[in-house]
C-alpha positions in Angstrom: 4.9 10.0 11.7 3.8 6.8 10.2 0.9 5.9 7.9 -0.7 2.5 8.1 -2.0 2.3 4.5 -4.0 -0.9 5.0 -5.7 -1.9 8.3 -9.1 -3.6 9.0 -9.7 -2.0 12.4 -13.4 -2.1 12.0 -13.6 -5.9 12.2 -15.1 -7.7 15.2 -11.6 -8.6 16.3 -11.3 -5.1 17.8 -14.7 -4.6 19.3 -13.5 -5.1 22.9 -10.7 -2.7 22.8 -10.7 -0.5 19.8 -10.1 2.7 21.7 -6.9 1.3 23.3 -5.8 -0.1 19.9 -6.2 3.4 18.3 -4.4 5.1 21.2 -1.5 2.6 21.1 -1.1 3.2 17.4 -1.1 7.0 17.8 1.4 6.7 20.7 3.7 4.8 18.3 3.5 7.6 15.8 0.9 6.0 13.5 -1.2 9.1 12.8 -3.2 7.9 9.8 -4.9 4.5 9.3 -6.5 3.7 6.0 -9.4 1.3 6.1 -9.9 -1.0 3.1 -13.5 -2.0 2.4 -14.6 -5.6 2.1 -18.2 -5.9 1.0 -21.7 -4.5 1.8 -21.7 -6.3 5.2 -18.7 -4.3 6.3 -19.7 -0.8 5.1 -21.6 0.3 8.2 -18.9 -0.8 10.6 -16.1 0.8 8.6 -18.0 4.1 8.2 -18.9 4.2 11.9 -15.2 3.9 12.8 -14.2 6.6 10.3 -16.9 8.9 11.6 -15.7 8.4 15.2 -12.1 9.1 14.3 -12.2 11.7 11.4 -8.8 12.4 9.9 -7.3 9.4 11.8 -9.2 6.5 10.2 -9.9 7.1 6.5 -12.1 4.7 4.5 -11.8 3.2 1.1 -14.5 1.6 -1.1 -14.5 -1.5 -3.3 -15.4 -5.1 -3.5 -12.8 -7.6 -2.1 -12.2 -10.4 -4.5 -12.9 -12.9 -1.7 -16.5 -11.6 -1.6 -17.1 -12.0 -5.4 -19.7 -14.6 -6.1 -22.9 -15.0 -8.1 -24.4 -11.9 -6.4 -21.5 -9.7 -7.5 -23.7 -7.3 -9.5 -25.7 -6.4 -6.4 -22.4 -5.8 -4.6 -21.2 -3.6 -7.4 -24.4 -1.5 -7.2 -23.7 -1.0 -3.5 -20.1 0.1 -4.2 -21.2 2.6 -6.9 -23.9 4.1 -4.7 -21.2 4.6 -2.0 -18.7 6.2 -4.3 -21.2 8.9 -5.2 -20.9 10.2 -1.6 -17.2 11.2 -2.1 -16.3 9.9 1.3 -13.5 7.6 0.2 -9.7 8.0 -0.3 -9.2 5.0 -2.7 -10.8 2.1 -4.5 -10.0 -0.9 -2.3 -9.5 -3.5 -1.4 -10.0 -4.9 -5.0 -8.2 -7.3 -7.3 -8.1 -11.1 -7.7 -7.5 -14.0 -5.3 -6.8 -17.4 -6.9 -5.3 -19.0 -3.9 -8.2 -20.9 -2.3 -10.9 -21.1 -5.0 -11.0 -20.3 -8.7 -14.7 -20.8 -9.0 -15.5 -17.2 -9.6 -12.3 -16.3 -11.5 -14.2 -14.8 -14.5 -16.4 -12.8 -12.2 -13.4 -11.5 -10.3 -11.9 -10.2 -13.5 -15.2 -8.5 -14.5 -15.4 -6.9 -11.1 -11.8 -5.7 -11.3 -12.3 -4.1 -14.7 -15.4 -2.4 -13.4 -13.3 -0.8 -10.6 -10.8 0.4 -13.2 -13.6 2.3 -14.9 -14.4 3.9 -11.6 -10.8 4.8 -10.9 -10.9 7.0 -14.0 -14.4 8.4 -13.3 -13.7 9.3 -9.7 -9.9 9.9 -10.0 -9.0 7.5 -7.2 -6.0 5.3 -6.6 -6.3 1.5 -6.5 -5.5 -0.7 -3.5 -5.0 -4.1 -5.0 -5.2 -7.6 -3.5 -3.2 -10.0 -5.7 -2.9 -13.3 -4.0 -1.7 -15.9 -6.6 -2.8 -13.4 -9.3 0.0 -10.9 -9.8 0.7 -12.0 -13.4 -3.0 -11.9 -14.3 -3.4 -8.4 -12.9 -0.3 -7.1 -14.6 -1.6 -8.5 -17.9 -4.9 -6.6 -17.5 -3.0 -3.3 -16.7 -0.8 -3.8 -19.7 -3.8 -3.6 -21.9 -4.1 0.1 -20.9 -1.7 3.0 -21.7 1.3 3.3 -19.3 0.6 5.2 -16.1 -3.1 5.4 -16.8 -3.7 4.2 -13.2 -2.0 4.7 -9.8 -2.2 2.7 -6.6 -0.5 0.0 -4.5 -0.2 -3.8 -4.7 -0.9 -4.5 -1.1 0.8 -7.3 0.9 3.1 -8.0 -2.0 4.9 -11.3 -1.9 6.0 -11.6 -5.5 9.5 -11.4 -7.1 11.7 -8.5 -7.8 11.0 -8.8 -11.5 7.2 -8.6 -10.9 7.7 -5.7 -8.5 9.7 -3.8 -11.2 6.9 -4.4 -13.7 4.3 -3.1 -11.2 6.4 0.0 -10.5 6.7 0.7 -14.2 2.9 0.6 -14.4 2.8 3.5 -11.8 2.2 1.5 -8.6 3.7 1.3 -5.2 4.5 -1.9 -3.4 2.8 -2.5 0.0 5.1 -4.1 2.6 3.7 -5.6 5.9 4.7 -8.0 8.6 5.6 -10.8 6.2 8.9 -9.0 5.7 9.8 -9.9 9.3 9.1 -13.6 8.9 12.1 -15.9 8.7 12.7 -17.0 5.1 10.0 -14.7 3.7 12.1 -14.2 0.6 11.1 -10.5 0.4 14.4 -8.9 1.4 15.9 -9.1 -2.1 12.8 -7.7 -3.6 12.6 -4.8 -1.1 16.2 -3.9 -1.5 15.9 -4.0 -5.3 13.1 -1.6 -5.6 14.3 1.0 -3.1 12.5 3.1 -0.5 10.8 5.5 -3.0 8.5 2.7 -4.1 7.3 1.3 -0.8 4.3 1.9 1.4 3.9 0.5 4.9 0.9 -1.5 6.0 -0.2 -3.9 8.7 -3.2 -5.6 7.2 -4.5 -5.8 10.8 -5.8 -8.1 12.3 -3.8 -10.4 10.0 -0.1 -11.1 9.4 1.3 -9.7 12.7 5.0 -9.1 12.5 7.7 -10.8 14.6 7.6 -10.7 17.7 3.8 -11.0 17.5 3.5 -13.5 14.7 0.5 -15.7 15.1 -1.3 -13.2 17.3 -3.8 -10.4 16.5 -2.1 -7.7 14.5 -2.8 -4.0 15.1 -1.7 -0.7 13.6 0.8 0.0 16.5 2.9 -2.9 15.2 3.7 -0.9 12.1 6.8 0.3 13.9 8.3 -3.3 13.7 7.8 -3.3 9.9 9.4 0.1 9.7 12.4 -1.0 11.9 12.9 -4.1 9.8 13.0 -2.0 6.6 15.3 0.6 8.2 17.8 -2.1 9.0 17.5 -3.5 5.5 18.2 -0.2 3.9 20.7 0.8 6.6 18.9 4.1 7.4 17.4 5.4 10.6 13.8 4.6 11.7 13.1 8.3 11.4 14.2 8.4 7.8 12.2 5.3 7.0 9.1 6.9 8.5 9.6 10.1 6.7 10.1 8.5 3.3 7.2 6.1 3.5 4.9 8.8 4.9 5.8 11.0 1.9 5.1 8.1 -0.4 1.7 7.6 1.2 0.9 11.3 0.8 2.0 11.2 -2.8 -0.4 8.4 -3.6 -3.4 9.2 -1.4 -5.1 12.6 -1.1 -4.7 12.4 2.7 -4.8 16.2 3.1 -8.4 16.2 1.9 -9.3 14.1 5.0 -7.1 15.9 7.5 -8.9 17.1 10.6 
């Protein structure tokens, strides 16, 4: 059994063949697919997919940093109203993205801190987007008592030293198809932190692993990421699946959504 801890299967990229995509993933042993929220425009699509596939596709709630702009307060109100329903397994996808545009950097930090308050209020793990912002986010967490929060830094591409800091803060490291890319530079980091600190994800439809790099990604391709890591750790694919699934169940209350 595998758990795809981060997959955007509700996006329009999958409208034409979502049933086949879900079946292919299940046939490959991917029995749980966690859906990270983006913003108010994605809520209906995400919840419709989760409702169609209860226990298989499990939703999160949060405001993606790429959607933070001058209307962020309205978006936060929407997130808060949704959280009150109790339908969500995590706060995500949240964080900071300073790669393309830093115009709303201050607002991104305000939004992130608001989610930290909700994490305590609703006792939910955090699924963190940290593109070009790992140090900034680590600094925010270091203002709080150790292990006050739990979660995962998704699609992590930072250094071993940064990963070790994140783990000390109580977080997992999310590994996706980037680990299969030539010269990704992630192998040293992955080997250094060990299997007990890793979660598997696809980030579908983005970042498809080799041999599908450049094409639409999907949850079935999680097996290629698991195989790459199994080779890296010199263990069997079955062991890799068991360890990372246990890690996912340790972080997320998946049993609550089991049907």
